[in-house]
C-alpha positions as CSV (number, residue, x, y, z in Angstrom):
1,M,-5.3,11.0,-2.0
2,I,-2.7,11.4,-4.7
3,V,-3.2,7.8,-5.8
4,E,-6.9,8.3,-6.0
5,A,-6.4,11.5,-8.0
6,I,-4.1,9.7,-10.4
7,M,-6.5,6.8,-10.9
8,R,-9.3,9.2,-11.7
9,L,-7.2,11.3,-14.2
10,Y,-5.4,8.4,-15.7
11,P,-7.7,5.4,-15.8
12,H,-5.3,3.3,-17.9
13,V,-2.7,3.4,-15.1
14,V,-2.5,0.0,-13.3
15,V,0.6,0.4,-11.1
16,I,1.5,3.3,-8.9
17,S,4.5,3.4,-6.6
18,G,5.4,6.2,-4.2
19,E,3.1,8.2,-1.9
20,A,4.2,11.8,-2.5
21,M,4.2,13.7,-5.8
22,H,8.0,13.9,-5.9
23,N,8.4,10.1,-5.9
24,V,5.3,8.8,-7.7
25,V,5.8,6.5,-10.6
26,A,2.8,5.4,-12.6
27,K,2.8,2.6,-15.2
28,G,0.2,1.8,-17.8
29,E,-1.3,-1.6,-18.8
30,D,1.7,-2.0,-21.2
31,G,4.2,-1.6,-18.3
32,N,5.5,1.7,-19.6
33,V,5.9,4.7,-17.3
34,V,3.1,7.2,-17.8
35,A,4.0,10.9,-17.8
36,L,1.9,12.7,-15.1
37,D,0.9,16.3,-15.1
38,E,1.6,17.5,-11.5
39,S,-0.7,20.5,-11.8
40,L,-3.6,18.4,-13.0
41,I,-3.0,15.9,-10.2
42,Q,-2.8,18.7,-7.5
43,A,-6.1,20.2,-8.8
44,E,-7.8,16.9,-8.6
45,V,-6.4,16.3,-5.1
46,T,-7.8,19.7,-4.1
47,R,-11.2,18.8,-5.7
48,L,-11.3,15.4,-3.9
49,Q,-10.4,17.0,-0.5
50,T,-13.1,19.6,-0.9
51,E,-15.6,16.9,-1.8
52,Y,-14.5,14.9,1.2
53,D,-14.7,17.9,3.5
54,N,-18.1,19.0,2.2
55,N,-19.5,15.5,3.0
56,L,-18.4,15.4,6.6
57,F,-22.0,15.5,7.8
58,Q,-22.7,12.3,5.9
59,R,-20.0,10.4,7.7
60,Q,-21.0,11.8,11.0
61,R,-24.7,10.9,10.4
62,A,-23.7,7.4,9.3
63,D,-21.9,6.9,12.6
64,A,-24.7,8.4,14.7
65,Y,-27.7,6.6,13.3
66,P,-29.0,3.6,15.2
67,S,-28.4,0.3,13.5
68,M,-31.0,-0.9,11.0
69,Q,-32.0,-3.6,13.5
70,E,-32.5,-0.9,16.2
71,Q,-34.4,1.3,13.8
72,A,-36.7,-1.6,12.8
73,D,-37.4,-2.3,16.5
74,M,-38.2,1.3,17.1
75,Q,-40.6,1.4,14.2
76,Y,-42.3,-1.8,15.4
77,W,-42.8,-0.4,18.9
78,D,-43.9,3.0,17.6
79,S,-46.6,1.2,15.6
80,V,-47.7,-0.8,18.6
81,N,-47.5,2.1,21.1
82,G,-48.4,5.0,18.9
83,T,-45.1,6.7,19.6
84,T,-42.6,8.5,17.5
85,T,-39.3,7.1,18.9
86,W,-37.9,6.3,15.5
87,Q,-38.8,9.6,14.0
88,D,-37.4,11.4,17.0
89,A,-34.1,9.5,16.8
90,I,-33.6,10.2,13.1
91,A,-34.6,13.9,13.5
92,L,-32.0,14.2,16.3
93,V,-29.2,12.9,14.1
94,K,-30.2,15.1,11.2
95,S,-30.4,18.2,13.5
96,T,-27.1,17.4,15.2
97,Y,-25.3,16.9,11.9
98,P,-27.1,19.2,9.4
99,K,-26.4,19.1,5.6
100,G,-23.5,21.3,4.8
101,G,-22.0,20.9,8.3
102,S,-23.4,24.2,9.7
């Protein structure tokens, strides 16, 4: 996540080597080393981690939803049979993985 934080804070950086803050070297488009502010990077890493954690329900839902092909099939048969299979399937995923992860 350090690399992502650096790329967001320093968009002119084109090369990053190292994976931990103590050994990261960033270079700009001109090939020169870019001075990095570790406290800014750590704050951005914390922000990115919080954003990632807060969106867990989205990742869980994406994995749990039936495929688009399955959903289309459910919708077709619901229209033919007057059922609510598709709505029920979607509602189950949404209730199992509510927004905010509660």
